[in-house]
MIVEX-791587 format. One record per residue: residue in one letter; y, x, z of N, C-alpha, C in turn. Coordinates in steps of 0.1 Angstrom, whole numbers, plus 5000, padded with zeros to 4 digits. Example, Ala and Ser with C-alpha at 12.3 -4.5 7.8 and 13.67 -1.06 7.14 Angstrom:
A494351325078495551235078496751325078
S497851285071498951375071500051295079
This chain:
M437659401695437359521687438559611686
S438259741688439359841689439959851675
Q441359861675442059871662442660011660
T442760081671443260221669442260321676
L442360441673441460541679441760551694
I442960531698443360541712442660431720
E442560311714441860201721440360231723
F439760311714438360351716438260441728
L439260531729439260631741439360551754
A440260451754440460361766439160291769
H438460241759437260171761436160251768
H436060371763434960461769435360501783
A436660531785437160571799436960451809
Q436960331804436860211813435360181815
T434560181804433260131805432260241810
R432460371808431560471813432460601816
P433260581826434260691829433660831832
N432460831838431860961842430961021831
A430660951820429861001810430561111803
P429761211798430461331792430961291778
A432161341775432761321762432761451754
M432861561761432861691754432461801763
R431861911758431562021765431962151758
V432362251765432862371759432262491767
K431862601761431262711767432462811770
R432662841783433662941787433063041797
L433263171794432663271802431163251805
G430463201795429063191795428563061802
V429562971806429162851813429662731806
W428762631804429262501797429962421807
E431262381803432162301811432162161805
T432062051813431961921808433261841811
T433761761801434861671803434361531802
S434661451812434161311811435261231803
W434861101800435761021792436960991800
A436860961813437960931822438961051823
H438361171824439161291825439861321812
L439161291801439761321788440961221786
K440861101789441961001788443161051797
E442861091809443861131818444661251812
K443961351807444561471801445461431788
V444861341780445661301768446961231772
E446861141782448161071786449161171793
Q448561261801449461361807450161451796
L449461491786450061581776450961491767
A450661371765451561281757452861271764
G452861251777454061241785454861371784
G454261481785454861611785455561631771
L454861591761455361611747456561531744
L456561401750457761321748458961381755
E458661441767459761501775460361621767
L459461691759459961811752460561771738
G460461641734461161601722460361551711
L459061541713458161481703458461331702
E458761281690459061141689458061071680
P457960941681457060861672457460891657
G456460911648456760941634456961081631
R457161171641457361311639455961381638
V455961501634454661581632454461671644
L453261681649452861781658451761871651
A452062001650451162091643450262151654
I448962181650448062241659447362351651
L447262471658446762591651445862671661
G444562681657443662761666442262721663
Q441362781670439962751669439562621676
N438462561672438062431678437862451693
A438462351701438462351715438862221720
P438562181733439062061738440562041738
E441262151739442762141739443262091725
W442562131715442962081701442861931701
V441661881706441461731705442461661714
I442661711726443661651735444961651729
S445361751722446761761716446761651705
E445761641697445761551686445761401691
L444961371701444961241707446361211714
A446961311720448261281727449261251716
A449261321705450161281694449961141689
Q448661101687448360971682448760861693
T448660901705448960801716450460751715
V451360851711452760811711453260781697
G452360771687452760741674453260851665
A452960981670453261101662452061131653
M452361221644451261261634450761401636
P449561421641448961551642448661611628
M448861741627448561811615447961951618
G446661961614445962091617446262191607
I446362321611446462431602445262521605
Y444662571594443462661595443762781604
A442862821613443162931622443263061614
D442663071602442763201595443863201585
A444763101586445863101577446763221578
M447363271567448263381568449563331574
P450363431579451663391585452563311576
E452663341563453463271554452963121552
E451663101552451162971551451562881563
V451462951575451862871587453362841586
G454162931582455562911580455862791570
Y455062791559455262681549454962551556
F453862531563453562401569454562361579
I455062461587456062431597457362371590
E457762441580458962401573458862271565
F457662261558457562151549457362021558
S456562031569456361911577457561881586
E458361981588459461961598458961921611
C457861981615457161941627458061961639
A457961881649458761891661458362011670
G457062031670456462141678455062171673
I454562281680453162321676452462361688
V451162341688450262381699449362491693
V449262601699448462711694447462761704
S446462831700445362871709445762991717
D446263101710446363231717447563311711
E447563441715448663531711448663551696
E447363571690447263591676447963481668
Q447763361672448363241665449863231668
L450163261680451563261684452463351676
D451863471673452563571664452963511651
K452163421645452463361632453563261633
V453763211645454763101647456163161651
L456163271659457463311665458563331654
P458263381642459363391632460063261629
H459463151632459963021629460362941641
L460563011652460762941665462062861664
D463062901657464362831656464162691650
K463062671643462862541637462062441645
L461662491657460762411666461362381679
K461062261684461562221697460662291708
F459462311705458562361715457262431709
V456762521716455462581713454562581725
L453362531725452462531736451262631733
V450862701743449762791742448662761752
W447362731747446362691757445562801763
E445462911756444763031763445963111769
E446163091782447363131789447263271795
A446063321797445863451804446663561797
G447463641804448163751798449363711789
M449763591790450763541780452163521787
S452263561800453463521808454763581802
K454563701795455763761789456463671778
Y455663581773456263491762456963371767
W456663331780457163201785458663191785
N459163091780460663061781460862911779
E462062871776462262721775461562661763
R461262741753460662691741459162721740
V458762831745457362871745456762841759
R455762751760455362711773453762711774
P453262731786451862721788451462571787
F450262551781449762421779449662341792
S449262411803448962351816450362301822
S451462371819452762321825453162191819
V452862171806453262051799452361931804
L451161961808450261861814450961811827
E451461911835452061881848453361791845
L454061831835455361761831455061611829
G453861591823453561451819453161371830
Q452961421842452561341853453661261860
A454861301856456061231862455961081858
E456360991867456260851864457060801852
K458260861851459160821839458460861826
N457760971826457061011813455860921811
R455160881821454060791820454460661814
Q455660611819456160491814456560501799
A457160621796457560641782456260641773
V455160691778453960701770453460551768
R453460471778453060331776453860261767
A455160281767456060211758455860261743
A455660391741455360441728454060391723
Q453060391731451660351727451660201723
A452560121729452559981726452959951711
Q453660051706454160041692453160091682
V452060151686451060211677450060101673
G449760091660448859981655447960041645
P447059961639446160011629446760071617
D447960031614448660091602449460211605
T449460261617450260381621449460501615
V450260591609449560721604449060801616
A447760831616447060901627446761041624
L446861081611446461221608447061261595
L447561381594447961451582446861541578
A446061511569444861591565445161681553
P445061811554445361891542444261881532
T444661871519443661871508443162011506
S442062021498441462151496442262251489
G443162201480444062291473443462391464
T442462341456441762431446442662471435
T443762391431444562421420445962451424
A446362421436447762441440447762441455
R448962451461449062451476448562311481
S447962311493447462191499448562081500
K448161961497449061851501448561791514
L449361701520448961641533448661491530
A447461451532447061311530447261241543
M448061131542448361051554447260941556
L446560951567445460851570445860781583
T445760641582446160561593444960541602
H445160491614444060461623443060371616
A443460271609442560171603441660251592
Q442360341585441560411574440560501580
L440960571591439960661597438760581603
I439060471609438060391615437160331604
A437760291593436960241581436060351576
G436560471575435760591571434560611580
A434760591593433660611603432660491601
E433160371599432260261597431360281584
A432060321573431260341561430260451563
G430660561569429760671571428560641580
R428760541589427660501598426460451591
E426660401579425560341571424460451568
T424960571566424060681563423760771575
I424760781584424660871595424860791608
S423860731613423960641624423760721637
I424860791641424860861654424960771665
R424060791675424060701687424960751698
G425460661706426260701718425460791727
G426160901731425561001740424861111732
E424661101719424061211712424961331711
W424361451709425061571709425461611695
V426661651693427061711681427761851684
F427861931674428362071676429562091667
S430762121673431962141665432362281663
Y432162331651432462471648433162491635
L433162391626433862411613435362381615
P436162431607437662421609438062271611
L438762241621439162101623440162051613
P440962131606441762071595440962011584
W439662061583438862001572438461861576
I438561771567438361631570436961591575
G435961671570434661641575434461671590
E434961781594434861811609435761721617
Q436961681611437761581618437061451621
M436361401611435561281612434561291623
L433861411623432761431633433361451647
T434261551649434661591662435561491669
V436461421661437461331667437061191665
V436961151652436761001649435460951653
R434361011649433060961653432760981668
N433461081674433361101689433860971696
L435060921691435660811697434960681693
T434560661680434060531676432560521680
D431860631682430460631685430060681698
G430960741705430760791719429760911720
T429961001710429061121711429561221721
V428761321723429161431732429461561723
V430661601721431061711713430961841720
H430261941714430162071720430962171712
F431762251720432562361713431962491717
P431762581707431262721710432262801718
E431862911724432762991732433663071723
D433163111712434063191703433463181689
V434263221679433763221665432563301663
I432463421670431363511668430163471676
T430263371685429063331692428463201687
V428963151676428563021671426963011669
R426363121663424963111660424163101673
E424563181683423863171696424063041704
D425363001703425662881710424962751705
V424862751692424162631686422662631689
K422162751691420762751696420562691710
E421562711718421562661732421762501731
V422562461722422862321722421762241715
Q421262291704420262211696420762071694
P421862051686422461911685421561811679
D421861681681421061571675421561551661
F422861591658423361571645424061701641
Y423861751628424461881624425061861611
L426361911610427161901598427462041593
A427262071580427662191575428062171560
P428962251555429262241541428162311533
A428162291520427162341511427062491513
R428162561514428162711515427362751527
L427362691539426662731550425162701549
W424862591543423362561540422862671531
E423562701521423162801511422962941518
D423862971527423763101534422563101543
A422362991550421162981559419863001552
A419762931541418562941533418363081527
A419463141523419363281518418963381528
I419463361540419063451551417563441554
V417063321555415663301558414763361547
R415163331535414263381523414363541523
S415563591525415663741525414863801536
R414963751548414263811559412763801558
M412363691553410963671551410363761540
E411163791530410763881519410564021525
D411364051535411364191541410464191553
A409764091557408964081568407664161566
D406864191577405664261576404564171569
G403464231565402464171556401964031561
L401464021573400963901578401963791579
K403163831585404163731586404663681573
K404763771564405263731550404263641543
A402963671545401863591539401863451544
V401963441558401963311564403163231559
Y404363291558405563221554405363171540
R404863261531404763221517403763101516
W402663111523401663001522402262871528
G402862881540403362761547404462701539
M405462791534406562731528406162671514
G405162731508404662671495404162531498
V403362511509402862381512403962281515
L404862331523405962241527406862201516
L407162291507407962261495407162161485
E405862181484405162091475405161951481
C404961941494405061811500406361741498
A407461821500408761761499409061721484
Q408661801475408861761461408061631457
R406861621462406061501459406661381466
E407261391477407961281484409161241476
F409861341470411061301462410561231450
R409461271444408961201432408161071435
K408061041448407360931453405860931449
E405261051449403861071446403061081459
P401861041459400961061471400761201474
I400761241487400561381491399061421491
G398261331495396861351496396361411509
F395061391512394561431525394661581527
G394161661517394161801519395561861521
L396461821513397861881514398461831527
N398161711531398761661544398161741556
L396961781555396261861565396962001566
A397162051554397762191553399262181558
R399962071556401262061561401262051577
A400261981582400161971596399962111603
L399362201595399162341600400462421598
A401062401586402162481582403462451591
Y403562331595404862291602404962371614
P404062371624404262451636404262601634
L403662651623403662791620404962841614
V405562761605406662801597407962721601
A407862591599409062511600409662501614
R408862481624409362461638410062581643
P409562711642410262821646411562851638
L411562821625412762841617413862741622
R413462621624414462521628415062561641
A414262601651414762641664415762761663
R415462851654416362971653417662931646
M417662821639418962781632419662671641
G419062631652419762531661419362391656
L418362381648418062251642416762191648
A416262241659414962191665415062051668
A416162001674416261861678417061771669
C417461831657418261761648417661641642
R418261521645417661401640418161371625
I419461401623420061381610420961501607
A421061551595421961651591422661601579
A423861661577424661621565425361741559
T425561731546426261831538427361761530
G428461831529429561771522430561881518
G431661841512432661941507432461991493
A431161991489430762031475429262001474
P428861971462427461931460426562051464
L425462021471424462121474423362131464
G423062251459422062261449420762201453
P419962141443418762071446417762171453
E417762301449416762391455416962411470
V418262421474418562441488418362311496
F418662201490418462071496416962051499
T416162081489414662061490414162161501
F414762281501414262381511414362321525
F415462261529415662201542414862081544
R414661991534413761881535412361921538
A411962031532410662091534410462131548
L411562181555411462221569411462101578
G411561981572411561861581412961811585
V413961871580415361831583415761711575
D416161611581416561481574417961501569
I418161581559419461621554419961521543
R421261481544421761391534423061441529
Q423361411516424561451510425661341512
V426861391515427961291517429061341507
Y429661251500430661281490431961211494
G433061281494434361231497435361331497
Q436661291500437761391500438561361513
S439561441515440561411526441161271523
E441361241511442061111508441160991510
T439861011512438960891515438260911528
A438960981537438461001551437061051550
A436761141540435561211538434361131534
T434561001532433360921529433660821518
S432860821508432860721497431460701492
V430660811491429260801485428360881494
A427160841496426260921505424860881502
H423960971506422460931506422260831517
L421460731514421060641525419660681530
P419360631542418060671548416960641539
G416060741537414860721529415160721514
D416360751510416660751495417560871493
T416960981491417761111491417361201479
P417461151467417061241456417961361456
P417461481455418261601458419361631447
E419161581435420061611424421261521424
T421361421434422461331434423161341448
V424361271449425061261462424961121468
G424061041462423860911468424460791461
K424660681469425260561464426560531471
P427360441465428660401472428360341485
L429160371495428960311509429560171510
P429160101520429659961522431159961522
N431759851516433159831515433859931506
T433060001498433560101489433160081475
Q434160081466433860061452434060201445
V433160231436433260361429432960331414
R433860381405433660361391433860491384
I433360501372433560611363434460581352
A435560651351436560621340436060671327
E436760641316436260671303436160821301
D436960901308436961051306435961111316
G435161031323434161081333434661091347
E435961061350436461081363435860981373
I435561031385435060941396436260881402
Q436360741403437460681410436960591421
V437760581431437360511444438360411448
K437860301454438760201460437960151473
G438760151484438060101497439060111508
R438660051520439560051531439860181537
Q439060281534439260421539440160501531
V440560451519441460531510442860551516
F443360671515444560711522445860631518
A446960651527448160581524449060651515
G448860771512449660851503449860991508
Y450561081500450761211504452061221512
F452061291522453261311531454361381523
K455561321522456761371515456461411501
N455561341494455261371480454961241473
E455961161470455761031463455261051449
A455661161442455261181428453761211428
A453261291437451861321437451061191440
T451561111449450960991453450760891441
R451860881434451860791422450860841412
E450760971410449861031400448361011404
T448161011417446761011421446060871421
F446960761419446360631418446560571404
T445560501399445660431386446560311388
E446860261376447760141376447160021384
D445860011384445259901391444759941405
G445260061410445060091424443860171428
W443260231419442060321422442460461424
F441860521434442160661437441460751427
R442160841421441560941411441061061419
T439761081419439261191427439461331420
G439561331407439661461400438361521397
D437261451402435861501400435261421388
A434261491382433561421371432161391375
G431561281371430161251374429761131366
F428461091369427960971363426860911372
F426660781370425560711378424260721370
N423160761377421860761370421260621370
E420060611364419460481362419160411375
N419160491387418860421400420160391408
G421260411401422560381408423060501417
H422460611416422960731424423960801416
L424960851423426060931417425561081415
V425761121403425461271400426761331398
L427061431406428361501406428361621397
L429261631387429261741378430261851382
G431261821390432261921394433561861391
R434561951392435961911389436061871374
L436761761372436861701359437461801349
K438561881353439161971344438362091341
E437262111349436362231347435162201338
V434862071336433762031327434262041313
G433462111305433862131291432662151282
A432862231272431762251262431862391256
L430662441253430562571246431162551232
A431362671226431962671212431162581202
D429762571205428962491196428962341199
G429662301210429762171214428862131225
T427962221229427062191241427862161253
R427662041259428362001271427962101283
F429062131291428862241300429562211313
A428862211324429362181337429162311346
P430162391348429962521355429462501369
Q429962401376429462391390427962361391
F427462291382426062261382425262391381
L425662481372425062611370425262701382
E426462701387426762781399425862751411
N425662621413424762581424423362631423
R422862641411421562691409421562841412
L422562921407422563061409422663101424
K423363011432423663041446422363021454
Y421362971448420062961456419463101458
S419863201450419363331452419963391466
P419063451474419563511487420563621485
Y420663671472421563791470422863751463
I423063621460424263581454424963481463
R426163531468426963441477427763341469
E428363391458429263301450429063341436
A429163241427429163261413430263181406
V430863251396431863181388431363181374
V430963071369430263061355431363031345
I431363101334432363081323431663041311
G432262951303431662911290432462811282
H433462751288434162651280434862721268
G434562671256435162721244434562861240
K433562901247432963041244431663021237
P431163131231429963121223428663121232
F428763171244427663161253428163171268
V427263161277427563141292427563281298
T428563311306428563441314428863401328
A428763501337428963481351429563601358
L430563571368430963671377430263641390
I429663751396428763731407429463801419
E429463731431429763791443428463801451
L428163931455426963951463426963891476
D425863851481425663821496425563961503
P426664001510426564141515425464171524
E425164081534424164111544422764121537
N422464021529421064021524420864141513
T421964161506421864271496421764411502
Q422564431513422564551520421164581526
N420564471532419264481538418164521527
W418364451516417464481505417564631500
A418764681499419064811495418564911505
R418764891518418264981528416765001528
K416064891526414664891526414064971514
R414864981504414465061492415065201491
G415765241502416265371502417465391493
I418065281489419265301480420465341488
I421165441484422265491492423565421487
F424265371497425565311495426465331507
T427765321505428665341517429465211519
T429865141509430765021511430164911502
Y430764791504430364681495430664721480
Q431764791478432164821464431064921458
S430665011466429665111461428365031457
L428064931466426764851463426864781450
T428064731447428264651435428164731422
S428164861423428164941411426765011409
N425864981418424465041417423664971406
P423065051397422164991387421064911392
Q420464951403419264881408419764741413
V420964731419421464601423421664521411
Y422164581400422364501388421064451383
E420064531383418664481379418164371388
L418464381401418064271410418764141406
I420064151404420864031401420363971387
A420164061378419664011365418363931366
Q417463981374416163911377416463781383
E417363771393417663651400418263551390
L419063591381419663501371418663451361
R417663541357416663491348415863381355
M415463401368414663301375415463171376
A416763181380417563061382417762981369
C417763051358418062981345416762951337
E415662981343414362971336414162831329
S414462731337414162591332415262531324
L416362601322417562551315417362561300
P418062481292418062501278418662641274
E418162691263418562831260420062851259
E420762751254422262771252422962771265
L422362721276423062711289422662821299
K421762911294421363021303422463131303
V422663191315423663301316423163421308
R423963471299423563581290424163721294
R425363721300425963841304426663821318
F426763921326427363901339427964031344
A428764021354429364141361429364101376
I429264211384429364191398430764231403
L431364131410432764151414432864271424
P433864351423433964471432434364441446
K434764321449435164281462434664131465
E434664101477434263961480435563871478
L435263751473436363651470436963621484
H438263611485438863591498440063491497
A440163411507441263311508442663381509
D442763491515444063561516444563601502
D443563631493443963661479444063541470
E443963421477444063291470442963271459
E441863341461440663331452439863211455
I439763181468439063061473439962991483
T439662861486440362791496439862831510
R440562781520440062811534438762751537
T438262651529436962591530435962661520
R436362771514435562851505435262781492
K436162701487435962651473436662741464
V436062781453436662871444437862811437
K438962891436440062851428439962911415
R439262841406438862891393440062951385
G441162881385442262931377442763071382
T442863081395443263211401442263321398
V440963291399439963391396439963431381
E440163331373440163371358441463451355
A442563431362443763501359443663641365
R443063661377442963791383441963881376
Y440963821371439863891364439863871349
A441063851344441163821329440563931321
A440864061325440264171317438764181318
L438264141329436764141331436164031322
L436763911322436263801314436263831300
A437363901295437463941281436364041278
A436064131287435064231284433664171283
L433464061291432163991290431863941276
Y432863911268432663851255432963951243
D433564071246433864161235432864271234
G431764271241430764371240430964491248
S431964501256432164611265431064631275
R430864751279429864781289430464811303
K431764831303432464851316433964831314
V434664801325436064771324436764821337
K437964881336438664921348439564811353
L439564781366440364671372441264731382
T442464681383443464711393443864581399
L443464551412443664421418444564431430
P445664351431446364351443445564271454
I445564321466444864261477445764251489
R445464151497446364121509445564141522
Y446264191531445764201545446764131554
L446364111567447264041576448464131578
E448264261577449364361580450164381567
G449764351555450464381544449664371531
Q450064441521449364441508448864571504
G447864571495447364701489446864681475
T446164781470445664771456444164821456
L443364751449441964791447441764831433
E441264951431440965001417439465021416
A438864971405437364971404437064971389
E435865041386435365031373434064951374
V434164831367433064731369432164741357
Q430864741360429764741349429564601344
I429164591331428864461326427464471320
A426564371323425164381320424764251312
D423764271304423064161297421864111306
V421763981308420663941317419263981312
G419063981299417764001294417464141290
R418364241293418164371289418564471300
P417864581301418264681311419664731310
M420164791321421564841321421864941310
D420965031307421265131297421165091283
E420764961281420664911267421464771266
P422664771269423464651269423564591255
K423464461255423564391242425064381239
V425464431227426864421224427064311214
R428064231217428364121208429864131204
A430064091191431364101186432163981191
């Protein structure tokens, strides 16, 4: 049995050398890399990196979009006992600088000139920089900045191959194989150290709910620093022998996934919400017959899905209607989203709202929630096959213990739990209980069937002024089912009632406005339109219809800009940094509760080239009243 990820690579290369390990689309053509070829490239690069000064125990940073070169670099580092550390491709230059300095990485592998520009100011701290998209880059080549291919050649020398074998002999299951950045919702990301054994244990636990078969196709398009994509693209590729497909470019992802039609599909809650919103918005704007067929078919499919969740009989008539609705509605929608051949799908990173979850189940997608963090190799709780209640994230996985502390915190113990934070012993001590359980920082509870119900971040769960228990993320997930709401930040802790800051879904709202002849020029102009406010008020009323009166959103404002990671309002994985948002929009939050009808904001904003200022006058509306008659509260 393989004890390290590199042993899995050697096993595939020996037992099925010509089978495809990965495919990438370049210049419109899909290129295939076999297992034998992948192993050869990994060993060559490992030899070249040793020659350039990478040593066991040192860090190798990787910066760029998903590509075979990323995986080859990561595996090369693991082969010689070094620690790969991914940096998000959209990271600002100062973030890149922080990770280079904090990790004291020996070198970095980058994709292209754009990423190289972020690294050059820190060149004196690095032994080497490799660039894998080499066309037009010759002006940069020197002793420290090198083409990726030249280092592969360097690694072919026999002395370097011998050095690789010697270094690999020292790598074992307890060797750190990955520095995984945490989401960083409250502070700068920490680096979770995960060993080979912990990553393999995470894969084994995840296999209970996601049984990917050898040779099945997966699609790699989410940022590789995110632990969910790491487990799919690298770890499950090695442990399960999948074929990983990389898109040609970030902007071709939607078209490329339609060509691939993967057997397994992973997306965070945000993307499932976006996909459902796009479908619903476009169908609402479709012509009469198409719209009528969609409404009828989707109604049938949703009713069937809901009955299945309730374990109620569907009945002959409804079953017959579903047989007609599926080819008319579900099959074409799945094909357009790249889900036609999808056998299993998964969502993680944040809980997916029950409405969106049910929407995809109605389309026949076997979607399952997976709950975990970077510190647990992405897996601790998940839906099991045939047991997927949409309001939960499932049950604890094999070899994993999950308990709820007295304050409601979810705590985890298992073989996949990480070794500690890199260069941060204080944070490591704080994140474990005295009896060795990992504190997730999330709040939740087990329902009567043993399923975990996730409420959100523990520090965000609170109560209204009258004592009503209040979980903002639970409400936000309901609001984001609207095709016109991309993000919502719900406020209420210690307050007399619930309010919300709304970020519009720009594409769907713009289409909605154009169809109604509403004139707008920019996103900001759209956010101040009274008809858009009426639209959002209606969506909020619908989303809150079934909630207790005290938990319904009563006042709201539409943010004058989209929340952005560069302004530190959201993480690189699009999780809201609630503390930052509340601080930046403090004047707006105060106005939501003091009866104001509008407030002027001055917001600092950041660009790749520098900084600027956004000035805006934001309207405030009551959900239950028209814009010209706002309800004023003292």
